[in-house]
N, C-alpha and C positions, 0 to 999 in steps of 0.2 A: 314296875317303878311305883305307881303309887301306893303300895303297901310299905314302901321304904323312904319314902319321902319324909325329911324333915321339915314340916310345916312353921316352924320357928323363921324360916329363910323366906322373905317376902318371893322370890324370884319362881318364874316357871322351869319347868322340865323343858330344857334344848334340845330339840330335835333337830340333826341337821342329816339331807341326804344328799348323797353325789352319787357319781356314776360308779364311783369303785368301791364305797363304803357307806355307811347308815352308821351315825351316831347321836348317841342318847347320851343325855349330862345330867345329873341330878346333883342340887344343890341340898350339902349337910353332910355327905361324907358319908362312911360307915356307922353304924350304931355304935353307941361307944362300948369296949369293950373288944368286937370283931378286928378280925386284920382281915387281909387279903385271903392268907392261908387257910384261914377257915371257910370260906367263900367255897376254895377247891373242894373243900372233904364236907362240903354240904351245909355247913350249919349256918342257920338262918333265925333272923330276929327280928321280928317288924316292928315299926315305929309305933303301928296302927294296928294294935291286937284285934279290932272290935271288925275294921275296915276289911281285916286280912279273913274274918272268919267269915263274915257276908259273903268275899269274893268265894270263899272255899264250900260255901252253902249252894251259890249259883252256879257253881262247877265252873268260875271263869279261872279258879288255879285247882291243880290236881292235887297237890300237898306242897306244903312246906320245901323251902331249901335244895329244889331239884331243879331251877332255873340256870345255874352255871353250867352246870353237868352238862344236862339237855344241850346249850348250847353250844359248848365243846363237842359231845360226841357227835351232833350235826356238822364238824368240818373235817372230823376226822380224818378223811382223805382227800384233804385240800389241801394243798400248800400254805396259803393263807390259812391264820388262827386269828382267833379274836383276842381284842385286847382289852382287858380290865385297868382302870388306871384310875387311882382313889388319891386325894390330898382331903386334908384336914375339913375343909367344905365342900367339896365335890366329890362324885364318881361319875364315871364315865365308861360306857359300853361303846367298842368302835366293832361293828358286824362288816367284814368282807363280804363284798360281792361277787362270790364265786363264779361266776357268769359274764362276770366283764373282761372284756379284751379290749384290751389297748393298741388299738389298730397301727399306733405309731410303734408298736413293739414289733409287730408282725412285720419283718423285713421282705421285700417283694424279691421274688425270685426269677431267673431269667426265663423268657417266654418262652423261649425255644424246648423247654423242657415240656414232657408230659405233665398232666396235674397227679398225676401218682409221683412222675418223677418231682415235682415240686414238693410235694408227703414226704415222699423218705429224704430227702437234702434238707429239709424243714428238721427232719428227726435225726438226722446226723449231727444236728446242733445243738437239736433239746431232747431232753429227757421223753417226753411224751408230746401227745397230739389230742385234739378232741373236735366235733364238729364245728364248735363256734371260732377256733382257730381256722380250721379249714378254710369256713364260709369266708373267713378276711382274707386271708393267704390267695385264695383263688377268685377272690371276688362272685362269688357263688351262690346260689339258695341253699337253703336248709336241706330240702329233699335231695340237693343235687351232691351235697356235701354227705351227704347218709349213705348214699348210692354208691360212691367212690369208697367211705370207708369200709361199707360190708362188703365190697367185690376184694377191695385189697385182703380182708381179713378171708374169703374163700379162697383167694387164691394163695394165701400162706405167704403173703407180704406182713400182713399185720397182724398183733395180737390185742383182742380187746382184752380191756382191763376194769375191772369194778362194773356197775351198771348203773340201768335207770339216769338216774340227773348227772351222776359221777362216772358216766363213762369216759375213758381214755384209751388210746391207740398208741403200742408201743412198736418199733421194728421188731420181726421175729427173728430170732439168734440163730 
């Protein structure tokens, strides 16, 4: 953001951190002549070319015009996508916390069901589940949630989709 700040405005960059999202608001809007569509195509114009060159030489930036594309690529496997908002005098980026689980949205299931049955019931109403949801749903530890999910995959009840931080599970058809 430092490379694109309009220093004609005296305000600071506003960074807001919430449980479910991270917002960065910069005064000055887009550089004159650029529009939102340009950003998606990797068009980049720095208000501060000397500063941009220093950041590039120090390897703080890899290249110019790749940031927006890289942000969207990092959200490819998630339902929530970043938001880019622009007015004449401000530019805001909203990045959602893909690991945030709203515990109020995870409805507790009847306790007479086994933990596996509770996961199955959850999946009958929802497209997929991940470890964090299982932790909240069953009020169990990360290790226990992983063990249950792995066993359900081994027992061919669930199918693992994606990998690493993006791993989630669906019912086997």
